[in-house]
PDB file of N, CA, C and O in Angstrom, chain B, residues numbered from 101:
ATOM      1  N   MET B 101     105.703 125.817 -58.480  1.00  0.00           N
ATOM      2  CA  MET B 101     107.101 125.696 -58.138  1.00  0.00           C
ATOM      3  C   MET B 101     107.485 126.722 -57.078  1.00  0.00           C
ATOM      4  O   MET B 101     108.166 126.378 -56.111  1.00  0.00           O
ATOM      5  N   TYR B 102     107.063 127.977 -57.240  1.00  0.00           N
ATOM      6  CA  TYR B 102     107.409 129.011 -56.272  1.00  0.00           C
ATOM      7  C   TYR B 102     106.771 128.743 -54.917  1.00  0.00           C
ATOM      8  O   TYR B 102     107.371 128.985 -53.870  1.00  0.00           O
ATOM      9  N   ARG B 103     105.557 128.244 -54.958  1.00  0.00           N
ATOM     10  CA  ARG B 103     104.863 127.970 -53.709  1.00  0.00           C
ATOM     11  C   ARG B 103     105.639 126.960 -52.870  1.00  0.00           C
ATOM     12  O   ARG B 103     105.758 127.122 -51.656  1.00  0.00           O
ATOM     13  N   ILE B 104     106.153 125.949 -53.494  1.00  0.00           N
ATOM     14  CA  ILE B 104     106.927 124.936 -52.772  1.00  0.00           C
ATOM     15  C   ILE B 104     108.178 125.552 -52.164  1.00  0.00           C
ATOM     16  O   ILE B 104     108.523 125.256 -51.020  1.00  0.00           O
ATOM     17  N   ILE B 105     108.844 126.388 -52.905  1.00  0.00           N
ATOM     18  CA  ILE B 105     110.057 127.037 -52.403  1.00  0.00           C
ATOM     19  C   ILE B 105     109.737 127.908 -51.196  1.00  0.00           C
ATOM     20  O   ILE B 105     110.460 127.892 -50.200  1.00  0.00           O
ATOM     21  N   ILE B 106     108.649 128.668 -51.289  1.00  0.00           N
ATOM     22  CA  ILE B 106     108.250 129.532 -50.177  1.00  0.00           C
ATOM     23  C   ILE B 106     107.934 128.690 -48.947  1.00  0.00           C
ATOM     24  O   ILE B 106     108.365 129.029 -47.844  1.00  0.00           O
ATOM     25  N   VAL B 107     107.197 127.610 -49.115  1.00  0.00           N
ATOM     26  CA  VAL B 107     106.855 126.746 -47.991  1.00  0.00           C
ATOM     27  C   VAL B 107     108.123 126.167 -47.376  1.00  0.00           C
ATOM     28  O   VAL B 107     108.244 126.121 -46.152  1.00  0.00           O
ATOM     29  N   LEU B 108     109.049 125.735 -48.182  1.00  0.00           N
ATOM     30  CA  LEU B 108     110.284 125.165 -47.655  1.00  0.00           C
ATOM     31  C   LEU B 108     111.111 126.205 -46.918  1.00  0.00           C
ATOM     32  O   LEU B 108     111.784 125.883 -45.938  1.00  0.00           O
ATOM     33  N   GLN B 109     111.069 127.436 -47.374  1.00  0.00           N
ATOM     34  CA  GLN B 109     111.808 128.472 -46.666  1.00  0.00           C
ATOM     35  C   GLN B 109     111.140 128.801 -45.335  1.00  0.00           C
ATOM     36  O   GLN B 109     111.820 129.080 -44.348  1.00  0.00           O
ATOM     37  N   PHE B 110     109.830 128.768 -45.308  1.00  0.00           N
ATOM     38  CA  PHE B 110     109.105 129.066 -44.078  1.00  0.00           C
ATOM     39  C   PHE B 110     109.242 127.931 -43.063  1.00  0.00           C
ATOM     40  O   PHE B 110     109.426 128.172 -41.870  1.00  0.00           O
ATOM     41  N   PHE B 111     109.150 126.700 -43.549  1.00  0.00           N
ATOM     42  CA  PHE B 111     109.193 125.546 -42.660  1.00  0.00           C
ATOM     43  C   PHE B 111     110.422 124.723 -42.997  1.00  0.00           C
ATOM     44  O   PHE B 111     110.397 123.888 -43.902  1.00  0.00           O
ATOM     45  N   ASN B 112     111.466 124.959 -42.281  1.00  0.00           N
ATOM     46  CA  ASN B 112     112.695 124.219 -42.480  1.00  0.00           C
ATOM     47  C   ASN B 112     112.831 123.205 -41.352  1.00  0.00           C
ATOM     48  O   ASN B 112     113.164 123.571 -40.225  1.00  0.00           O
ATOM     49  N   PRO B 113     112.574 121.923 -41.651  1.00  0.00           N
ATOM     50  CA  PRO B 113     112.609 120.919 -40.585  1.00  0.00           C
ATOM     51  C   PRO B 113     113.975 120.795 -39.924  1.00  0.00           C
ATOM     52  O   PRO B 113     114.073 120.308 -38.798  1.00  0.00           O
ATOM     53  N   LEU B 114     115.009 121.220 -40.595  1.00  0.00           N
ATOM     54  CA  LEU B 114     116.340 121.126 -40.007  1.00  0.00           C
ATOM     55  C   LEU B 114     116.533 122.126 -38.867  1.00  0.00           C
ATOM     56  O   LEU B 114     117.409 121.937 -38.024  1.00  0.00           O
ATOM     57  N   LYS B 115     115.729 123.184 -38.834  1.00  0.00           N
ATOM     58  CA  LYS B 115     115.855 124.200 -37.793  1.00  0.00           C
ATOM     59  C   LYS B 115     114.974 123.930 -36.580  1.00  0.00           C
ATOM     60  O   LYS B 115     115.078 124.626 -35.570  1.00  0.00           O
ATOM     61  N   LEU B 116     114.112 122.929 -36.672  1.00  0.00           N
ATOM     62  CA  LEU B 116     113.232 122.614 -35.546  1.00  0.00           C
ATOM     63  C   LEU B 116     114.034 121.937 -34.449  1.00  0.00           C
ATOM     64  O   LEU B 116     114.810 121.014 -34.694  1.00  0.00           O
ATOM     65  N   GLN B 117     113.826 122.420 -33.235  1.00  0.00           N
ATOM     66  CA  GLN B 117     114.487 121.827 -32.086  1.00  0.00           C
ATOM     67  C   GLN B 117     113.460 121.674 -30.976  1.00  0.00           C
ATOM     68  O   GLN B 117     112.529 122.473 -30.866  1.00  0.00           O
ATOM     69  N   PRO B 118     113.632 120.646 -30.155  1.00  0.00           N
ATOM     70  CA  PRO B 118     112.686 120.477 -29.049  1.00  0.00           C
ATOM     71  C   PRO B 118     112.742 121.683 -28.110  1.00  0.00           C
ATOM     72  O   PRO B 118     113.791 122.298 -27.919  1.00  0.00           O
ATOM     73  N   MET B 119     111.590 122.000 -27.537  1.00  0.00           N
ATOM     74  CA  MET B 119     111.527 123.088 -26.570  1.00  0.00           C
ATOM     75  C   MET B 119     112.030 122.593 -25.222  1.00  0.00           C
ATOM     76  O   MET B 119     111.859 121.428 -24.863  1.00  0.00           O
ATOM     77  N   SER B 120     112.643 123.491 -24.497  1.00  0.00           N
ATOM     78  CA  SER B 120     113.011 123.165 -23.116  1.00  0.00           C
ATOM     79  C   SER B 120     111.734 123.176 -22.281  1.00  0.00           C
ATOM     80  O   SER B 120     110.699 123.675 -22.723  1.00  0.00           O
ATOM     81  N   GLU B 121     111.814 122.631 -21.091  1.00  0.00           N
ATOM     82  CA  GLU B 121     110.635 122.618 -20.207  1.00  0.00           C
ATOM     83  C   GLU B 121     110.170 124.037 -19.905  1.00  0.00           C
ATOM     84  O   GLU B 121     108.969 124.296 -19.830  1.00  0.00           O
ATOM     85  N   ASN B 122     111.108 124.951 -19.733  1.00  0.00           N
ATOM     86  CA  ASN B 122     110.773 126.351 -19.471  1.00  0.00           C
ATOM     87  C   ASN B 122     110.061 126.967 -20.678  1.00  0.00           C
ATOM     88  O   ASN B 122     109.087 127.703 -20.511  1.00  0.00           O
ATOM     89  N   GLU B 123     110.537 126.674 -21.890  1.00  0.00           N
ATOM     90  CA  GLU B 123     109.889 127.194 -23.102  1.00  0.00           C
ATOM     91  C   GLU B 123     108.486 126.621 -23.264  1.00  0.00           C
ATOM     92  O   GLU B 123     107.572 127.328 -23.689  1.00  0.00           O
ATOM     93  N   GLU B 124     108.308 125.342 -22.927  1.00  0.00           N
ATOM     94  CA  GLU B 124     106.986 124.724 -23.000  1.00  0.00           C
ATOM     95  C   GLU B 124     106.010 125.435 -22.066  1.00  0.00           C
ATOM     96  O   GLU B 124     104.878 125.729 -22.449  1.00  0.00           O
ATOM     97  N   GLN B 125     106.452 125.709 -20.846  1.00  0.00           N
ATOM     98  CA  GLN B 125     105.595 126.392 -19.878  1.00  0.00           C
ATOM     99  C   GLN B 125     105.219 127.784 -20.357  1.00  0.00           C
ATOM    100  O   GLN B 125     104.065 128.195 -20.229  1.00  0.00           O
ATOM    101  N   LYS B 126     106.182 128.512 -20.907  1.00  0.00           N
ATOM    102  CA  LYS B 126     105.892 129.855 -21.437  1.00  0.00           C
ATOM    103  C   LYS B 126     104.888 129.772 -22.573  1.00  0.00           C
ATOM    104  O   LYS B 126     103.982 130.600 -22.665  1.00  0.00           O
ATOM    105  N   TYR B 127     105.043 128.777 -23.438  1.00  0.00           N
ATOM    106  CA  TYR B 127     104.140 128.603 -24.575  1.00  0.00           C
ATOM    107  C   TYR B 127     102.724 128.305 -24.095  1.00  0.00           C
ATOM    108  O   TYR B 127     101.761 128.880 -24.602  1.00  0.00           O
ATOM    109  N   LEU B 128     102.593 127.405 -23.117  1.00  0.00           N
ATOM    110  CA  LEU B 128     101.269 127.056 -22.604  1.00  0.00           C
ATOM    111  C   LEU B 128     100.620 128.244 -21.900  1.00  0.00           C
ATOM    112  O   LEU B 128      99.412 128.450 -22.024  1.00  0.00           O
ATOM    113  N   ARG B 129     101.410 129.030 -21.160  1.00  0.00           N
ATOM    114  CA  ARG B 129     100.850 130.227 -20.509  1.00  0.00           C
ATOM    115  C   ARG B 129     100.366 131.232 -21.557  1.00  0.00           C
ATOM    116  O   ARG B 129      99.307 131.838 -21.390  1.00  0.00           O
ATOM    117  N   GLU B 130     101.135 131.412 -22.634  1.00  0.00           N
ATOM    118  CA  GLU B 130     100.740 132.355 -23.689  1.00  0.00           C
ATOM    119  C   GLU B 130      99.481 131.867 -24.400  1.00  0.00           C
ATOM    120  O   GLU B 130      98.585 132.661 -24.687  1.00  0.00           O
ATOM    121  N   LEU B 131      99.406 130.588 -24.683  1.00  0.00           N
ATOM    122  CA  LEU B 131      98.206 130.025 -25.309  1.00  0.00           C
ATOM    123  C   LEU B 131      96.996 130.248 -24.401  1.00  0.00           C
ATOM    124  O   LEU B 131      95.934 130.661 -24.866  1.00  0.00           O
ATOM    125  N   GLY B 132      97.157 129.977 -23.126  1.00  0.00           N
ATOM    126  CA  GLY B 132      96.067 130.181 -22.167  1.00  0.00           C
ATOM    127  C   GLY B 132      95.654 131.637 -22.072  1.00  0.00           C
ATOM    128  O   GLY B 132      94.467 131.944 -21.959  1.00  0.00           O
ATOM    129  N   ARG B 133      96.633 132.537 -22.116  1.00  0.00           N
ATOM    130  CA  ARG B 133      96.336 133.974 -22.075  1.00  0.00           C
ATOM    131  C   ARG B 133      95.498 134.382 -23.284  1.00  0.00           C
ATOM    132  O   ARG B 133      94.563 135.173 -23.160  1.00  0.00           O
ATOM    133  N   ARG B 134      95.833 133.844 -24.438  1.00  0.00           N
ATOM    134  CA  ARG B 134      95.070 134.161 -25.661  1.00  0.00           C
ATOM    135  C   ARG B 134      93.637 133.648 -25.558  1.00  0.00           C
ATOM    136  O   ARG B 134      92.697 134.333 -25.962  1.00  0.00           O
ATOM    137  N   ILE B 135      93.477 132.467 -25.028  1.00  0.00           N
ATOM    138  CA  ILE B 135      92.130 131.902 -24.852  1.00  0.00           C
ATOM    139  C   ILE B 135      91.332 132.778 -23.890  1.00  0.00           C
ATOM    140  O   ILE B 135      90.168 133.086 -24.147  1.00  0.00           O
ATOM    141  N   SER B 136      91.952 133.174 -22.794  1.00  0.00           N
ATOM    142  CA  SER B 136      91.283 134.018 -21.803  1.00  0.00           C
ATOM    143  C   SER B 136      90.847 135.352 -22.415  1.00  0.00           C
ATOM    144  O   SER B 136      89.730 135.810 -22.179  1.00  0.00           O
ATOM    145  N   ILE B 137      91.715 135.960 -23.186  1.00  0.00           N
ATOM    146  CA  ILE B 137      91.384 137.240 -23.824  1.00  0.00           C
ATOM    147  C   ILE B 137      90.193 137.078 -24.760  1.00  0.00           C
ATOM    148  O   ILE B 137      89.263 137.883 -24.729  1.00  0.00           O
ATOM    149  N   ARG B 138      90.220 136.035 -25.597  1.00  0.00           N
ATOM    150  CA  ARG B 138      89.109 135.814 -26.533  1.00  0.00           C
ATOM    151  C   ARG B 138      87.809 135.528 -25.788  1.00  0.00           C
ATOM    152  O   ARG B 138      86.743 135.999 -26.184  1.00  0.00           O
ATOM    153  N   ARG B 139      87.901 134.759 -24.715  1.00  0.00           N
ATOM    154  CA  ARG B 139      86.702 134.445 -23.926  1.00  0.00           C
ATOM    155  C   ARG B 139      86.094 135.722 -23.360  1.00  0.00           C
ATOM    156  O   ARG B 139      84.879 135.913 -23.409  1.00  0.00           O
ATOM    157  N   LYS B 140      86.934 136.585 -22.828  1.00  0.00           N
ATOM    158  CA  LYS B 140      86.450 137.843 -22.250  1.00  0.00           C
ATOM    159  C   LYS B 140      85.895 138.771 -23.328  1.00  0.00           C
ATOM    160  O   LYS B 140      84.934 139.499 -23.080  1.00  0.00           O
ATOM    161  N   GLU B 141      86.488 138.753 -24.520  1.00  0.00           N
ATOM    162  CA  GLU B 141      85.950 139.551 -25.626  1.00  0.00           C
ATOM    163  C   GLU B 141      84.536 139.102 -25.977  1.00  0.00           C
ATOM    164  O   GLU B 141      83.701 139.917 -26.370  1.00  0.00           O
ATOM    165  N   ARG B 142      84.272 137.828 -25.837  1.00  0.00           N
ATOM    166  CA  ARG B 142      82.927 137.299 -26.096  1.00  0.00           C
ATOM    167  C   ARG B 142      82.008 137.444 -24.896  1.00  0.00           C
ATOM    168  O   ARG B 142      80.844 137.047 -24.939  1.00  0.00           O
ATOM    169  N   LYS B 143      82.550 138.022 -23.811  1.00  0.00           N
ATOM    170  CA  LYS B 143      81.796 138.256 -22.578  1.00  0.00           C
ATOM    171  C   LYS B 143      81.262 136.955 -21.980  1.00  0.00           C
ATOM    172  O   LYS B 143      80.118 136.877 -21.531  1.00  0.00           O
ATOM    173  N   LEU B 144      82.118 135.944 -21.988  1.00  0.00           N
ATOM    174  CA  LEU B 144      81.779 134.660 -21.392  1.00  0.00           C
ATOM    175  C   LEU B 144      82.590 134.460 -20.122  1.00  0.00           C
ATOM    176  O   LEU B 144      83.750 134.865 -20.044  1.00  0.00           O
ATOM    177  N   THR B 145      81.971 133.830 -19.128  1.00  0.00           N
ATOM    178  CA  THR B 145      82.717 133.434 -17.944  1.00  0.00           C
ATOM    179  C   THR B 145      83.396 132.095 -18.247  1.00  0.00           C
ATOM    180  O   THR B 145      83.074 131.432 -19.233  1.00  0.00           O
ATOM    181  N   GLN B 146      84.337 131.712 -17.386  1.00  0.00           N
ATOM    182  CA  GLN B 146      84.953 130.402 -17.557  1.00  0.00           C
ATOM    183  C   GLN B 146      83.895 129.311 -17.476  1.00  0.00           C
ATOM    184  O   GLN B 146      83.926 128.343 -18.237  1.00  0.00           O
ATOM    185  N   GLY B 147      82.970 129.473 -16.557  1.00  0.00           N
ATOM    186  CA  GLY B 147      81.905 128.488 -16.398  1.00  0.00           C
ATOM    187  C   GLY B 147      81.050 128.340 -17.644  1.00  0.00           C
ATOM    188  O   GLY B 147      80.703 127.227 -18.040  1.00  0.00           O
ATOM    189  N   GLN B 148      80.710 129.465 -18.262  1.00  0.00           N
ATOM    190  CA  GLN B 148      79.887 129.424 -19.471  1.00  0.00           C
ATOM    191  C   GLN B 148      80.622 128.744 -20.624  1.00  0.00           C
ATOM    192  O   GLN B 148      80.061 127.885 -21.304  1.00  0.00           O
ATOM    193  N   LEU B 149      81.890 129.138 -20.842  1.00  0.00           N
ATOM    194  CA  LEU B 149      82.652 128.525 -21.936  1.00  0.00           C
ATOM    195  C   LEU B 149      82.871 127.041 -21.674  1.00  0.00           C
ATOM    196  O   LEU B 149      82.764 126.223 -22.588  1.00  0.00           O
ATOM    197  N   ALA B 150      83.172 126.698 -20.445  1.00  0.00           N
ATOM    198  CA  ALA B 150      83.376 125.291 -20.097  1.00  0.00           C
ATOM    199  C   ALA B 150      82.114 124.476 -20.379  1.00  0.00           C
ATOM    200  O   ALA B 150      82.186 123.373 -20.922  1.00  0.00           O
ATOM    201  N   GLU B 151      80.962 125.026 -20.005  1.00  0.00           N
ATOM    202  CA  GLU B 151      79.704 124.318 -20.242  1.00  0.00           C
ATOM    203  C   GLU B 151      79.450 124.133 -21.734  1.00  0.00           C
ATOM    204  O   GLU B 151      79.065 123.048 -22.169  1.00  0.00           O
ATOM    205  N   ILE B 152      79.664 125.184 -22.516  1.00  0.00           N
ATOM    206  CA  ILE B 152      79.465 125.102 -23.964  1.00  0.00           C
ATOM    207  C   ILE B 152      80.383 124.045 -24.573  1.00  0.00           C
ATOM    208  O   ILE B 152      79.983 123.303 -25.471  1.00  0.00           O
ATOM    209  N   CYS B 153      81.620 123.985 -24.073  1.00  0.00           N
ATOM    210  CA  CYS B 153      82.622 123.045 -24.605  1.00  0.00           C
ATOM    211  C   CYS B 153      82.526 121.662 -23.963  1.00  0.00           C
ATOM    212  O   CYS B 153      83.304 120.765 -24.286  1.00  0.00           O
ATOM    213  N   LYS B 154      81.555 121.495 -23.044  1.00  0.00           N
ATOM    214  CA  LYS B 154      81.346 120.219 -22.358  1.00  0.00           C
ATOM    215  C   LYS B 154      82.617 119.755 -21.642  1.00  0.00           C
ATOM    216  O   LYS B 154      83.105 118.641 -21.833  1.00  0.00           O
ATOM    217  N   MET B 155      83.124 120.663 -20.812  1.00  0.00           N
ATOM    218  CA  MET B 155      84.297 120.348 -20.009  1.00  0.00           C
ATOM    219  C   MET B 155      84.128 120.946 -18.624  1.00  0.00           C
ATOM    220  O   MET B 155      83.247 121.777 -18.407  1.00  0.00           O
ATOM    221  N   GLU B 156      84.949 120.536 -17.705  1.00  0.00           N
ATOM    222  CA  GLU B 156      84.898 121.074 -16.352  1.00  0.00           C
ATOM    223  C   GLU B 156      85.493 122.482 -16.317  1.00  0.00           C
ATOM    224  O   GLU B 156      86.477 122.767 -16.999  1.00  0.00           O
ATOM    225  N   LYS B 157      84.891 123.349 -15.521  1.00  0.00           N
ATOM    226  CA  LYS B 157      85.405 124.710 -15.369  1.00  0.00           C
ATOM    227  C   LYS B 157      86.843 124.688 -14.863  1.00  0.00           C
ATOM    228  O   LYS B 157      87.669 125.483 -15.311  1.00  0.00           O
ATOM    229  N   ALA B 158      87.148 123.792 -13.941  1.00  0.00           N
ATOM    230  CA  ALA B 158      88.510 123.700 -13.393  1.00  0.00           C
ATOM    231  C   ALA B 158      89.517 123.370 -14.489  1.00  0.00           C
ATOM    232  O   ALA B 158      90.645 123.863 -14.463  1.00  0.00           O
ATOM    233  N   ASN B 159      89.123 122.547 -15.442  1.00  0.00           N
ATOM    234  CA  ASN B 159      90.029 122.204 -16.541  1.00  0.00           C
ATOM    235  C   ASN B 159      90.289 123.419 -17.427  1.00  0.00           C
ATOM    236  O   ASN B 159      91.423 123.655 -17.842  1.00  0.00           O
ATOM    237  N   LEU B 160      89.240 124.193 -17.719  1.00  0.00           N
ATOM    238  CA  LEU B 160      89.416 125.411 -18.502  1.00  0.00           C
ATOM    239  C   LEU B 160      90.313 126.390 -17.758  1.00  0.00           C
ATOM    240  O   LEU B 160      91.153 127.048 -18.371  1.00  0.00           O
ATOM    241  N   SER B 161      90.146 126.490 -16.466  1.00  0.00           N
ATOM    242  CA  SER B 161      90.991 127.366 -15.667  1.00  0.00           C
ATOM    243  C   SER B 161      92.460 126.950 -15.767  1.00  0.00           C
ATOM    244  O   SER B 161      93.341 127.799 -15.905  1.00  0.00           O
ATOM    245  N   ARG B 162      92.720 125.641 -15.697  1.00  0.00           N
ATOM    246  CA  ARG B 162      94.097 125.150 -15.819  1.00  0.00           C
ATOM    247  C   ARG B 162      94.668 125.441 -17.200  1.00  0.00           C
ATOM    248  O   ARG B 162      95.857 125.733 -17.328  1.00  0.00           O
ATOM    249  N   ILE B 163      93.830 125.363 -18.239  1.00  0.00           N
ATOM    250  CA  ILE B 163      94.281 125.682 -19.601  1.00  0.00           C
ATOM    251  C   ILE B 163      94.641 127.161 -19.689  1.00  0.00           C
ATOM    252  O   ILE B 163      95.696 127.518 -20.213  1.00  0.00           O
ATOM    253  N   GLU B 164      93.761 128.020 -19.173  1.00  0.00           N
ATOM    254  CA  GLU B 164      93.989 129.465 -19.266  1.00  0.00           C
ATOM    255  C   GLU B 164      95.194 129.927 -18.452  1.00  0.00           C
ATOM    256  O   GLU B 164      95.783 130.963 -18.764  1.00  0.00           O
ATOM    257  N   THR B 165      95.565 129.192 -17.433  1.00  0.00           N
ATOM    258  CA  THR B 165      96.725 129.576 -16.625  1.00  0.00           C
ATOM    259  C   THR B 165      97.986 128.832 -17.046  1.00  0.00           C
ATOM    260  O   THR B 165      99.044 129.012 -16.442  1.00  0.00           O
ATOM    261  N   GLY B 166      97.882 127.999 -18.076  1.00  0.00           N
ATOM    262  CA  GLY B 166      99.052 127.297 -18.586  1.00  0.00           C
ATOM    263  C   GLY B 166      99.506 126.150 -17.714  1.00  0.00           C
ATOM    264  O   GLY B 166     100.658 125.726 -17.798  1.00  0.00           O
ATOM    265  N   LYS B 167      98.621 125.642 -16.879  1.00  0.00           N
ATOM    266  CA  LYS B 167      98.998 124.561 -15.954  1.00  0.00           C
ATOM    267  C   LYS B 167      98.750 123.173 -16.512  1.00  0.00           C
ATOM    268  O   LYS B 167      99.079 122.174 -15.872  1.00  0.00           O
ATOM    269  N   THR B 168      98.169 123.105 -17.706  1.00  0.00           N
ATOM    270  CA  THR B 168      97.921 121.813 -18.340  1.00  0.00           C
ATOM    271  C   THR B 168      98.137 121.945 -19.838  1.00  0.00           C
ATOM    272  O   THR B 168      98.047 123.035 -20.403  1.00  0.00           O
ATOM    273  N   ASN B 169      98.418 120.837 -20.456  1.00  0.00           N
ATOM    274  CA  ASN B 169      98.639 120.791 -21.899  1.00  0.00           C
ATOM    275  C   ASN B 169      97.383 120.202 -22.534  1.00  0.00           C
ATOM    276  O   ASN B 169      97.212 118.983 -22.535  1.00  0.00           O
ATOM    277  N   PRO B 170      96.497 121.051 -23.079  1.00  0.00           N
ATOM    278  CA  PRO B 170      95.222 120.556 -23.605  1.00  0.00           C
ATOM    279  C   PRO B 170      95.408 119.727 -24.868  1.00  0.00           C
ATOM    280  O   PRO B 170      96.379 119.896 -25.606  1.00  0.00           O
ATOM    281  N   THR B 171      94.464 118.836 -25.098  1.00  0.00           N
ATOM    282  CA  THR B 171      94.500 118.023 -26.312  1.00  0.00           C
ATOM    283  C   THR B 171      94.101 118.877 -27.513  1.00  0.00           C
ATOM    284  O   THR B 171      93.521 119.953 -27.369  1.00  0.00           O
ATOM    285  N   VAL B 172      94.420 118.378 -28.675  1.00  0.00           N
ATOM    286  CA  VAL B 172      94.051 119.062 -29.920  1.00  0.00           C
ATOM    287  C   VAL B 172      92.531 119.184 -30.006  1.00  0.00           C
ATOM    288  O   VAL B 172      92.014 120.229 -30.401  1.00  0.00           O
ATOM    289  N   LEU B 173      91.819 118.130 -29.644  1.00  0.00           N
ATOM    290  CA  LEU B 173      90.352 118.171 -29.719  1.00  0.00           C
ATOM    291  C   LEU B 173      89.761 119.208 -28.774  1.00  0.00           C
ATOM    292  O   LEU B 173      88.794 119.887 -29.118  1.00  0.00           O
ATOM    293  N   THR B 174      90.336 119.328 -27.594  1.00  0.00           N
ATOM    294  CA  THR B 174      89.872 120.349 -26.652  1.00  0.00           C
ATOM    295  C   THR B 174      90.110 121.741 -27.229  1.00  0.00           C
ATOM    296  O   THR B 174      89.232 122.601 -27.160  1.00  0.00           O
ATOM    297  N   LEU B 175      91.280 121.963 -27.792  1.00  0.00           N
ATOM    298  CA  LEU B 175      91.578 123.269 -28.387  1.00  0.00           C
ATOM    299  C   LEU B 175      90.671 123.574 -29.574  1.00  0.00           C
ATOM    300  O   LEU B 175      90.285 124.725 -29.779  1.00  0.00           O
ATOM    301  N   LYS B 176      90.329 122.557 -30.354  1.00  0.00           N
ATOM    302  CA  LYS B 176      89.414 122.773 -31.486  1.00  0.00           C
ATOM    303  C   LYS B 176      88.035 123.203 -30.995  1.00  0.00           C
ATOM    304  O   LYS B 176      87.413 124.087 -31.583  1.00  0.00           O
ATOM    305  N   LYS B 177      87.554 122.577 -29.914  1.00  0.00           N
ATOM    306  CA  LYS B 177      86.252 122.963 -29.350  1.00  0.00           C
ATOM    307  C   LYS B 177      86.284 124.408 -28.860  1.00  0.00           C
ATOM    308  O   LYS B 177      85.375 125.191 -29.137  1.00  0.00           O
ATOM    309  N   ILE B 178      87.333 124.746 -28.135  1.00  0.00           N
ATOM    310  CA  ILE B 178      87.451 126.108 -27.600  1.00  0.00           C
ATOM    311  C   ILE B 178      87.530 127.110 -28.745  1.00  0.00           C
ATOM    312  O   ILE B 178      86.846 128.134 -28.719  1.00  0.00           O
ATOM    313  N   ALA B 179      88.350 126.828 -29.740  1.00  0.00           N
ATOM    314  CA  ALA B 179      88.502 127.741 -30.886  1.00  0.00           C
ATOM    315  C   ALA B 179      87.167 127.954 -31.589  1.00  0.00           C
ATOM    316  O   ALA B 179      86.821 129.081 -31.943  1.00  0.00           O
ATOM    317  N   ALA B 180      86.426 126.885 -31.788  1.00  0.00           N
ATOM    318  CA  ALA B 180      85.132 126.991 -32.472  1.00  0.00           C
ATOM    319  C   ALA B 180      84.170 127.878 -31.690  1.00  0.00           C
ATOM    320  O   ALA B 180      83.469 128.704 -32.275  1.00  0.00           O
ATOM    321  N   GLU B 181      84.135 127.712 -30.381  1.00  0.00           N
ATOM    322  CA  GLU B 181      83.212 128.510 -29.558  1.00  0.00           C
ATOM    323  C   GLU B 181      83.653 129.962 -29.420  1.00  0.00           C
ATOM    324  O   GLU B 181      82.832 130.837 -29.144  1.00  0.00           O
ATOM    325  N   LEU B 182      84.934 130.221 -29.607  1.00  0.00           N
ATOM    326  CA  LEU B 182      85.433 131.598 -29.521  1.00  0.00           C
ATOM    327  C   LEU B 182      85.519 132.257 -30.899  1.00  0.00           C
ATOM    328  O   LEU B 182      86.004 133.381 -31.032  1.00  0.00           O
ATOM    329  N   PHE B 183      85.043 131.546 -31.915  1.00  0.00           N
ATOM    330  CA  PHE B 183      85.063 132.043 -33.294  1.00  0.00           C
ATOM    331  C   PHE B 183      86.476 132.416 -33.742  1.00  0.00           C
ATOM    332  O   PHE B 183      86.695 133.458 -34.359  1.00  0.00           O
ATOM    333  N   VAL B 184      87.416 131.548 -33.420  1.00  0.00           N
ATOM    334  CA  VAL B 184      88.813 131.719 -33.808  1.00  0.00           C
ATOM    335  C   VAL B 184      89.186 130.511 -34.642  1.00  0.00           C
ATOM    336  O   VAL B 184      88.852 129.384 -34.278  1.00  0.00           O
ATOM    337  N   SER B 185      89.869 130.724 -35.749  1.00  0.00           N
ATOM    338  CA  SER B 185      90.308 129.565 -36.519  1.00  0.00           C
ATOM    339  C   SER B 185      91.362 128.820 -35.707  1.00  0.00           C
ATOM    340  O   SER B 185      92.093 129.416 -34.916  1.00  0.00           O
ATOM    341  N   PHE B 186      91.427 127.521 -35.914  1.00  0.00           N
ATOM    342  CA  PHE B 186      92.364 126.709 -35.151  1.00  0.00           C
ATOM    343  C   PHE B 186      93.808 127.217 -35.310  1.00  0.00           C
ATOM    344  O   PHE B 186      94.511 127.334 -34.306  1.00  0.00           O
ATOM    345  N   PRO B 187      94.276 127.521 -36.530  1.00  0.00           N
ATOM    346  CA  PRO B 187      95.642 128.039 -36.665  1.00  0.00           C
ATOM    347  C   PRO B 187      95.857 129.371 -35.951  1.00  0.00           C
ATOM    348  O   PRO B 187      96.951 129.638 -35.454  1.00  0.00           O
ATOM    349  N   ASP B 188      94.821 130.207 -35.898  1.00  0.00           N
ATOM    350  CA  ASP B 188      94.958 131.509 -35.229  1.00  0.00           C
ATOM    351  C   ASP B 188      95.142 131.367 -33.722  1.00  0.00           C
ATOM    352  O   ASP B 188      95.609 132.299 -33.067  1.00  0.00           O
ATOM    353  N   MET B 189      94.783 130.218 -33.170  1.00  0.00           N
ATOM    354  CA  MET B 189      94.994 129.996 -31.743  1.00  0.00           C
ATOM    355  C   MET B 189      96.490 130.009 -31.428  1.00  0.00           C
ATOM    356  O   MET B 189      96.892 130.303 -30.303  1.00  0.00           O
ATOM    357  N   PHE B 190      97.296 129.692 -32.416  1.00  0.00           N
ATOM    358  CA  PHE B 190      98.743 129.553 -32.194  1.00  0.00           C
ATOM    359  C   PHE B 190      99.553 130.665 -32.838  1.00  0.00           C
ATOM    360  O   PHE B 190     100.771 130.720 -32.669  1.00  0.00           O
ATOM    361  N   ALA B 191      98.888 131.557 -33.579  1.00  0.00           N
ATOM    362  CA  ALA B 191      99.603 132.603 -34.320  1.00  0.00           C
ATOM    363  C   ALA B 191     100.213 133.628 -33.376  1.00  0.00           C
ATOM    364  O   ALA B 191      99.603 134.013 -32.378  1.00  0.00           O
ATOM    365  N   ASP B 192     101.408 134.058 -33.699  1.00  0.00           N
ATOM    366  CA  ASP B 192     102.051 135.124 -32.947  1.00  0.00           C
ATOM    367  C   ASP B 192     101.519 136.451 -33.443  1.00  0.00           C
ATOM    368  O   ASP B 192     101.581 136.749 -34.636  1.00  0.00           O
ATOM    369  N   ASN B 193     100.999 137.241 -32.528  1.00  0.00           N
ATOM    370  CA  ASN B 193     100.456 138.572 -32.907  1.00  0.00           C
ATOM    371  C   ASN B 193     101.339 139.628 -32.336  1.00  0.00           C
ATOM    372  O   ASN B 193     101.081 140.817 -32.524  1.00  0.00           O
TER     373      ASN B 193
END
């Protein structure tokens, strides 16, 4: 019973509002920055990570600079190769 109450307090669907285009861009840039930091911590180049994830280096570059909105499957591949849980890719630190 308490768990449900806590979840409802944390996730209140009535408070969710669509992001503005500016907020979306900021979010994508922040996500890309986090990916870039993790990649560098693993001492991988963009080319190396792109090859491991079976994607084009240019696409990874666009993700890291926030210029594209990657698919969930692409983010799952990147997270797995960077040893980051999928939810942690989006966590505010």
